[in-house]
N, CA, C and O atoms as a GROMACS GRO file, in nm:
protein
  376
    1MET      N    1  -2.968  -4.828   1.913
    1MET     CA    2  -2.878  -4.703   1.905
    1MET      C    3  -2.866  -4.672   2.060
    1MET      O    4  -2.946  -4.729   2.134
    2THR      N    5  -2.782  -4.593   2.110
    2THR     CA    6  -2.767  -4.566   2.255
    2THR      C    7  -2.838  -4.449   2.288
    2THR      O    8  -2.856  -4.377   2.190
    3LEU      N    9  -2.882  -4.408   2.390
    3LEU     CA   10  -2.941  -4.269   2.391
    3LEU      C   11  -2.852  -4.158   2.373
    3LEU      O   12  -2.898  -4.048   2.340
    4ARG      N   13  -2.723  -4.176   2.394
    4ARG     CA   14  -2.634  -4.066   2.375
    4ARG      C   15  -2.612  -4.057   2.223
    4ARG      O   16  -2.595  -3.941   2.188
    5LEU      N   17  -2.607  -4.130   2.141
    5LEU     CA   18  -2.597  -4.112   2.014
    5LEU      C   19  -2.713  -4.082   1.941
    5LEU      O   20  -2.703  -4.028   1.831
    6MET      N   21  -2.834  -4.114   1.993
    6MET     CA   22  -2.977  -4.050   1.937
    6MET      C   23  -2.979  -3.911   1.967
    6MET      O   24  -3.029  -3.837   1.882
    7ALA      N   25  -2.929  -3.857   2.080
    7ALA     CA   26  -2.899  -3.714   2.124
    7ALA      C   27  -2.840  -3.640   2.005
    7ALA      O   28  -2.886  -3.556   1.928
    8VAL      N   29  -2.717  -3.701   2.015
    8VAL     CA   30  -2.630  -3.610   1.898
    8VAL      C   31  -2.707  -3.644   1.759
    8VAL      O   32  -2.675  -3.558   1.676
    9VAL      N   33  -2.775  -3.718   1.716
    9VAL     CA   34  -2.815  -3.737   1.588
    9VAL      C   35  -2.950  -3.641   1.598
    9VAL      O   36  -2.973  -3.584   1.492
   10ALA      N   37  -3.034  -3.616   1.692
   10ALA     CA   38  -3.146  -3.494   1.693
   10ALA      C   39  -3.074  -3.364   1.680
   10ALA      O   40  -3.102  -3.280   1.595
   11ILE      N   41  -2.969  -3.353   1.778
   11ILE     CA   42  -2.912  -3.209   1.760
   11ILE      C   43  -2.852  -3.179   1.636
   11ILE      O   44  -2.850  -3.060   1.604
   12ALA      N   45  -2.804  -3.261   1.561
   12ALA     CA   46  -2.742  -3.244   1.414
   12ALA      C   47  -2.850  -3.233   1.327
   12ALA      O   48  -2.839  -3.156   1.232
   13GLY      N   49  -2.948  -3.294   1.342
   13GLY     CA   50  -3.081  -3.289   1.256
   13GLY      C   51  -3.138  -3.138   1.268
   13GLY      O   52  -3.178  -3.071   1.172
   14THR      N   53  -3.135  -3.100   1.391
   14THR     CA   54  -3.190  -2.959   1.431
   14THR      C   55  -3.109  -2.839   1.388
   14THR      O   56  -3.155  -2.729   1.356
   15VAL      N   57  -2.980  -2.877   1.390
   15VAL     CA   58  -2.868  -2.750   1.337
   15VAL      C   59  -2.897  -2.752   1.160
   15VAL      O   60  -2.937  -2.650   1.106
   16VAL      N   61  -2.876  -2.854   1.096
   16VAL     CA   62  -2.908  -2.869   0.979
   16VAL      C   63  -3.016  -2.814   0.938
   16VAL      O   64  -3.007  -2.737   0.843
   17ALA      N   65  -3.132  -2.837   0.993
   17ALA     CA   66  -3.286  -2.792   0.962
   17ALA      C   67  -3.288  -2.636   1.000
   17ALA      O   68  -3.356  -2.566   0.925
   18GLY      N   69  -3.231  -2.582   1.094
   18GLY     CA   70  -3.201  -2.458   1.105
   18GLY      C   71  -3.113  -2.368   1.062
   18GLY      O   72  -3.099  -2.260   1.119
   19CYS      N   73  -3.038  -2.408   0.946
   19CYS     CA   74  -2.932  -2.347   0.864
   19CYS      C   75  -2.965  -2.352   0.714
   19CYS      O   76  -2.895  -2.315   0.620
   20ARG      N   77  -3.093  -2.410   0.713
   20ARG     CA   78  -3.154  -2.391   0.531
   20ARG      C   79  -3.157  -2.247   0.497
   20ARG      O   80  -3.144  -2.157   0.580
   21VAL      N   81  -3.173  -2.231   0.382
   21VAL     CA   82  -3.144  -2.084   0.347
   21VAL      C   83  -3.339  -2.040   0.322
   21VAL      O   84  -3.437  -2.105   0.287
   22ILE      N   85  -3.318  -1.918   0.359
   22ILE     CA   86  -3.461  -1.881   0.350
   22ILE      C   87  -3.437  -1.740   0.289
   22ILE      O   88  -3.358  -1.654   0.330
   23GLY      N   89  -3.547  -1.731   0.148
   23GLY     CA   90  -3.498  -1.614   0.058
   23GLY      C   91  -3.417  -1.655  -0.033
   23GLY      O   92  -3.355  -1.761  -0.030
   24PRO      N   93  -3.415  -1.547  -0.145
   24PRO     CA   94  -3.302  -1.559  -0.267
   24PRO      C   95  -3.177  -1.558  -0.221
   24PRO      O   96  -3.147  -1.499  -0.117
   25VAL      N   97  -3.083  -1.630  -0.304
   25VAL     CA   98  -2.950  -1.654  -0.281
   25VAL      C   99  -2.917  -1.638  -0.434
   25VAL      O  100  -2.972  -1.694  -0.528
   26ALA      N  101  -2.810  -1.544  -0.434
   26ALA     CA  102  -2.704  -1.522  -0.571
   26ALA      C  103  -2.674  -1.656  -0.627
   26ALA      O  104  -2.633  -1.745  -0.552
   27GLY      N  105  -2.695  -1.680  -0.772
   27GLY     CA  106  -2.650  -1.778  -0.799
   27GLY      C  107  -2.748  -1.898  -0.827
   27GLY      O  108  -2.724  -1.984  -0.911
   28ARG      N  109  -2.846  -1.896  -0.758
   28ARG     CA  110  -2.969  -1.982  -0.779
   28ARG      C  111  -3.050  -1.934  -0.911
   28ARG      O  112  -3.063  -1.816  -0.945
   29PRO      N  113  -3.092  -2.027  -0.966
   29PRO     CA  114  -3.168  -1.982  -1.085
   29PRO      C  115  -3.291  -1.893  -1.023
   29PRO      O  116  -3.335  -1.902  -0.908
   30GLY      N  117  -3.333  -1.812  -1.117
   30GLY     CA  118  -3.456  -1.714  -1.089
   30GLY      C  119  -3.411  -1.620  -1.000
   30GLY      O  120  -3.501  -1.540  -0.976
   31THR      N  121  -3.298  -1.595  -0.932
   31THR     CA  122  -3.264  -1.516  -0.819
   31THR      C  123  -3.157  -1.394  -0.909
   31THR      O  124  -3.090  -1.435  -1.004
   32PRO      N  125  -3.153  -1.274  -0.874
   32PRO     CA  126  -3.050  -1.192  -0.923
   32PRO      C  127  -2.899  -1.214  -0.878
   32PRO      O  128  -2.889  -1.212  -0.756
   33ALA      N  129  -2.806  -1.229  -0.930
   33ALA     CA  130  -2.669  -1.219  -0.878
   33ALA      C  131  -2.630  -1.114  -0.761
   33ALA      O  132  -2.570  -1.145  -0.658
   34THR      N  133  -2.668  -1.009  -0.790
   34THR     CA  134  -2.669  -0.907  -0.680
   34THR      C  135  -2.758  -0.825  -0.694
   34THR      O  136  -2.817  -0.803  -0.799
   35ALA      N  137  -2.782  -0.757  -0.563
   35ALA     CA  138  -2.900  -0.680  -0.531
   35ALA      C  139  -2.838  -0.536  -0.500
   35ALA      O  140  -2.746  -0.517  -0.421
   36PRO      N  141  -2.902  -0.437  -0.574
   36PRO     CA  142  -2.834  -0.299  -0.543
   36PRO      C  143  -2.907  -0.229  -0.400
   36PRO      O  144  -3.023  -0.248  -0.363
   37GLU      N  145  -2.811  -0.151  -0.337
   37GLU     CA  146  -2.865  -0.121  -0.214
   37GLU      C  147  -2.951   0.018  -0.266
   37GLU      O  148  -2.924   0.086  -0.366
   38PRO      N  149  -3.064   0.040  -0.167
   38PRO     CA  150  -3.135   0.132  -0.189
   38PRO      C  151  -3.071   0.283  -0.180
   38PRO      O  152  -2.973   0.311  -0.110
   39SER      N  153  -3.132   0.360  -0.249
   39SER     CA  154  -3.078   0.515  -0.238
   39SER      C  155  -3.174   0.581  -0.190
   39SER      O  156  -3.289   0.583  -0.234
   40ILE      N  157  -3.117   0.662  -0.060
   40ILE     CA  158  -3.220   0.745  -0.003
   40ILE      C  159  -3.238   0.872  -0.097
   40ILE      O  160  -3.351   0.898  -0.137
   41THR      N  161  -3.137   0.948  -0.133
   41THR     CA  162  -3.163   1.041  -0.212
   41THR      C  163  -3.067   1.049  -0.359
   41THR      O  164  -2.957   0.997  -0.342
   42ALA      N  165  -3.083   1.089  -0.459
   42ALA     CA  166  -3.025   1.068  -0.592
   42ALA      C  167  -2.932   1.197  -0.583
   42ALA      O  168  -2.977   1.310  -0.562
   43GLU      N  169  -2.792   1.167  -0.601
   43GLU     CA  170  -2.653   1.240  -0.615
   43GLU      C  171  -2.690   1.318  -0.743
   43GLU      O  172  -2.727   1.244  -0.835
   44THR      N  173  -2.690   1.440  -0.766
   44THR     CA  174  -2.658   1.535  -0.899
   44THR      C  175  -2.533   1.608  -0.884
   44THR      O  176  -2.482   1.638  -0.776
   45THR      N  177  -2.480   1.641  -1.016
   45THR     CA  178  -2.368   1.755  -1.006
   45THR      C  179  -2.437   1.864  -1.055
   45THR      O  180  -2.504   1.859  -1.158
   46GLN      N  181  -2.422   1.977  -0.975
   46GLN     CA  182  -2.471   2.114  -1.002
   46GLN      C  183  -2.346   2.226  -0.976
   46GLN      O  184  -2.243   2.204  -0.912
   47GLU      N  185  -2.378   2.334  -1.034
   47GLU     CA  186  -2.265   2.443  -0.988
   47GLU      C  187  -2.305   2.496  -0.890
   47GLU      O  188  -2.424   2.518  -0.869
   48VAL      N  189  -2.176   2.537  -0.783
   48VAL     CA  190  -2.195   2.604  -0.665
   48VAL      C  191  -2.183   2.744  -0.698
   48VAL      O  192  -2.081   2.797  -0.743
   49LEU      N  193  -2.310   2.810  -0.671
   49LEU     CA  194  -2.320   2.984  -0.662
   49LEU      C  195  -2.286   3.026  -0.552
   49LEU      O  196  -2.212   3.122  -0.573
   50ALA      N  197  -2.299   3.006  -0.427
   50ALA     CA  198  -2.279   3.038  -0.334
   50ALA      C  199  -2.241   2.958  -0.207
   50ALA      O  200  -2.284   2.843  -0.202
   51LYS      N  201  -2.150   3.012  -0.083
   51LYS     CA  202  -2.132   2.943   0.007
   51LYS      C  203  -2.216   3.000   0.130
   51LYS      O  204  -2.221   3.122   0.145
   52ARG      N  205  -2.271   2.926   0.206
   52ARG     CA  206  -2.322   2.963   0.382
   52ARG      C  207  -2.254   2.912   0.457
   52ARG      O  208  -2.267   2.793   0.487
   53ALA      N  209  -2.164   2.990   0.507
   53ALA     CA  210  -2.100   2.945   0.621
   53ALA      C  211  -2.198   2.873   0.732
   53ALA      O  212  -2.316   2.905   0.740
   54PRO      N  213  -2.135   2.767   0.822
   54PRO     CA  214  -2.036   2.711   0.823
   54PRO      C  215  -2.007   2.573   0.730
   54PRO      O  216  -1.902   2.512   0.716
   55ASP      N  217  -2.138   2.547   0.672
   55ASP     CA  218  -2.117   2.404   0.617
   55ASP      C  219  -2.184   2.423   0.487
   55ASP      O  220  -2.136   2.333   0.420
   56THR      N  221  -2.261   2.483   0.417
   56THR     CA  222  -2.359   2.466   0.334
   56THR      C  223  -2.296   2.526   0.176
   56THR      O  224  -2.232   2.630   0.161
   57LEU      N  225  -2.329   2.443   0.082
   57LEU     CA  226  -2.302   2.473  -0.062
   57LEU      C  227  -2.447   2.520  -0.116
   57LEU      O  228  -2.543   2.449  -0.086
   58VAL      N  229  -2.466   2.625  -0.188
   58VAL     CA  230  -2.587   2.649  -0.268
   58VAL      C  231  -2.550   2.658  -0.422
   58VAL      O  232  -2.450   2.704  -0.477
   59ALA      N  233  -2.671   2.596  -0.476
   59ALA     CA  234  -2.656   2.592  -0.625
   59ALA      C  235  -2.721   2.705  -0.681
   59ALA      O  236  -2.759   2.804  -0.619
   60ARG      N  237  -2.734   2.677  -0.829
   60ARG     CA  238  -2.822   2.814  -0.905
   60ARG      C  239  -2.954   2.806  -0.873
   60ARG      O  240  -3.012   2.913  -0.858
   61ASP      N  241  -3.027   2.682  -0.856
   61ASP     CA  242  -3.168   2.674  -0.857
   61ASP      C  243  -3.190   2.700  -0.715
   61ASP      O  244  -3.309   2.687  -0.685
   62GLY      N  245  -3.115   2.732  -0.619
   62GLY     CA  246  -3.154   2.751  -0.481
   62GLY      C  247  -3.134   2.634  -0.377
   62GLY      O  248  -3.143   2.643  -0.254
   63SER      N  249  -3.102   2.515  -0.457
   63SER     CA  250  -3.076   2.389  -0.357
   63SER      C  251  -2.961   2.402  -0.284
   63SER      O  252  -2.866   2.475  -0.312
   64SER      N  253  -2.971   2.328  -0.189
   64SER     CA  254  -2.819   2.317  -0.085
   64SER      C  255  -2.795   2.198  -0.076
   64SER      O  256  -2.868   2.103  -0.106
   65CYS      N  257  -2.641   2.196  -0.014
   65CYS     CA  258  -2.604   2.078   0.012
   65CYS      C  259  -2.490   2.095   0.138
   65CYS      O  260  -2.394   2.170   0.119
   66ARG      N  261  -2.505   2.020   0.270
   66ARG     CA  262  -2.430   2.074   0.361
   66ARG      C  263  -2.317   1.950   0.366
   66ARG      O  264  -2.343   1.829   0.364
   67VAL      N  265  -2.188   2.013   0.372
   67VAL     CA  266  -2.058   1.906   0.363
   67VAL      C  267  -1.981   1.932   0.497
   67VAL      O  268  -2.017   2.010   0.586
   68GLY      N  269  -1.886   1.866   0.496
   68GLY     CA  270  -1.791   1.875   0.602
   68GLY      C  271  -1.702   2.003   0.590
   68GLY      O  272  -1.693   2.056   0.480
   69ALA      N  273  -1.634   2.056   0.700
   69ALA     CA  274  -1.557   2.160   0.718
   69ALA      C  275  -1.444   2.156   0.621
   69ALA      O  276  -1.415   2.260   0.562
   70ASP      N  277  -1.378   2.049   0.601
   70ASP     CA  278  -1.262   2.048   0.492
   70ASP      C  279  -1.338   2.039   0.344
   70ASP      O  280  -1.268   2.084   0.253
   71VAL      N  281  -1.459   1.991   0.306
   71VAL     CA  282  -1.493   1.989   0.190
   71VAL      C  283  -1.559   2.108   0.154
   71VAL      O  284  -1.576   2.125   0.034
   72TYR      N  285  -1.621   2.237   0.265
   72TYR     CA  286  -1.670   2.354   0.255
   72TYR      C  287  -1.567   2.464   0.192
   72TYR      O  288  -1.584   2.550   0.107
   73ALA      N  289  -1.442   2.421   0.278
   73ALA     CA  290  -1.293   2.512   0.243
   73ALA      C  291  -1.255   2.496   0.105
   73ALA      O  292  -1.258   2.592   0.028
   74ALA      N  293  -1.224   2.395   0.074
   74ALA     CA  294  -1.181   2.363  -0.052
   74ALA      C  295  -1.256   2.342  -0.180
   74ALA      O  296  -1.200   2.299  -0.281
   75THR      N  297  -1.419   2.383  -0.173
   75THR     CA  298  -1.479   2.407  -0.265
   75THR      C  299  -1.495   2.555  -0.330
   75THR      O  300  -1.535   2.650  -0.263
   76GLU      N  301  -1.469   2.562  -0.433
   76GLU     CA  302  -1.488   2.726  -0.495
   76GLU      C  303  -1.592   2.738  -0.555
   76GLU      O  304  -1.642   2.642  -0.614
   77ILE      N  305  -1.655   2.873  -0.552
   77ILE     CA  306  -1.759   2.917  -0.610
   77ILE      C  307  -1.745   2.898  -0.759
   77ILE      O  308  -1.635   2.926  -0.808
   78GLY      N  309  -1.839   2.855  -0.837
   78GLY     CA  310  -1.843   2.854  -0.970
   78GLY      C  311  -1.787   2.682  -1.021
   78GLY      O  312  -1.773   2.654  -1.140
   79SER      N  313  -1.766   2.596  -0.924
   79SER     CA  314  -1.713   2.472  -0.942
   79SER      C  315  -1.830   2.364  -0.947
   79SER      O  316  -1.940   2.395  -0.901
   80GLN      N  317  -1.813   2.257  -0.994
   80GLN     CA  318  -1.906   2.163  -1.030
   80GLN      C  319  -1.906   2.102  -0.905
   80GLN      O  320  -1.802   2.113  -0.839
   81PHE      N  321  -2.002   2.036  -0.857
   81PHE     CA  322  -1.994   1.964  -0.710
   81PHE      C  323  -2.103   1.863  -0.697
   81PHE      O  324  -2.219   1.899  -0.719
   82ARG      N  325  -2.081   1.759  -0.669
   82ARG     CA  326  -2.183   1.619  -0.684
   82ARG      C  327  -2.210   1.581  -0.516
   82ARG      O  328  -2.129   1.551  -0.427
   83CYS      N  329  -2.365   1.597  -0.515
   83CYS     CA  330  -2.412   1.579  -0.418
   83CYS      C  331  -2.555   1.542  -0.406
   83CYS      O  332  -2.622   1.538  -0.510
   84PRO      N  333  -2.616   1.512  -0.284
   84PRO     CA  334  -2.776   1.501  -0.253
   84PRO      C  335  -2.815   1.627  -0.227
   84PRO      O  336  -2.830   1.669  -0.112
   85TRP      N  337  -2.834   1.694  -0.328
   85TRP     CA  338  -2.896   1.843  -0.320
   85TRP      C  339  -3.015   1.852  -0.298
   85TRP      O  340  -3.096   1.792  -0.369
   86VAL      N  341  -3.062   1.945  -0.172
   86VAL     CA  342  -3.179   1.939  -0.114
   86VAL      C  343  -3.276   2.059  -0.180
   86VAL      O  344  -3.221   2.169  -0.181
   87PRO      N  345  -3.387   2.054  -0.225
   87PRO     CA  346  -3.468   2.187  -0.306
   87PRO      C  347  -3.464   2.277  -0.188
   87PRO      O  348  -3.475   2.246  -0.069
   88GLY      N  349  -3.447   2.401  -0.248
   88GLY     CA  350  -3.500   2.528  -0.174
   88GLY      C  351  -3.545   2.640  -0.245
   88GLY      O  352  -3.563   2.640  -0.366
   89PRO      N  353  -3.564   2.731  -0.173
   89PRO     CA  354  -3.594   2.862  -0.284
   89PRO      C  355  -3.517   2.874  -0.367
   89PRO      O  356  -3.402   2.831  -0.351
   90ALA      N  357  -3.571   2.960  -0.526
   90ALA     CA  358  -3.496   3.004  -0.597
   90ALA      C  359  -3.387   3.116  -0.538
   90ALA      O  360  -3.422   3.215  -0.474
   91ALA      N  361  -3.259   3.086  -0.567
   91ALA     CA  362  -3.161   3.167  -0.565
   91ALA      C  363  -3.159   3.284  -0.622
   91ALA      O  364  -3.207   3.273  -0.735
   92PRO      N  365  -3.116   3.429  -0.591
   92PRO     CA  366  -3.121   3.534  -0.658
   92PRO      C  367  -3.025   3.537  -0.783
   92PRO      O  368  -2.933   3.456  -0.791
   93GLY      N  369  -3.045   3.618  -0.867
   93GLY     CA  370  -2.985   3.584  -1.019
   93GLY      C  371  -2.842   3.648  -0.976
   93GLY      O  372  -2.831   3.714  -0.873
   94PRO      N  373  -2.727   3.620  -1.068
   94PRO     CA  374  -2.624   3.691  -1.032
   94PRO      C  375  -2.592   3.838  -1.053
   94PRO      O  376  -2.486   3.886  -1.010
   0.00000   0.00000   0.00000
């Protein structure tokens, strides 16, 4: 083999070795087909008891949810809203 051909073979071998799969791959035996993305906070649906301007919805249990201006304006008190509610102090009774 010539020096040039040996260099090409060596580079090709390095590329192939560097492209091997590390870690689980979907479709291989013993690995899941899909991996769920982690959830930072769980979303729940609660009744909106009050609204605090400019962007906070308040649930019956006192938890709150910050939303965009358009969502804040469109959400009615008494409606059900799905959000990652953040615990807060107990809300006063109606």
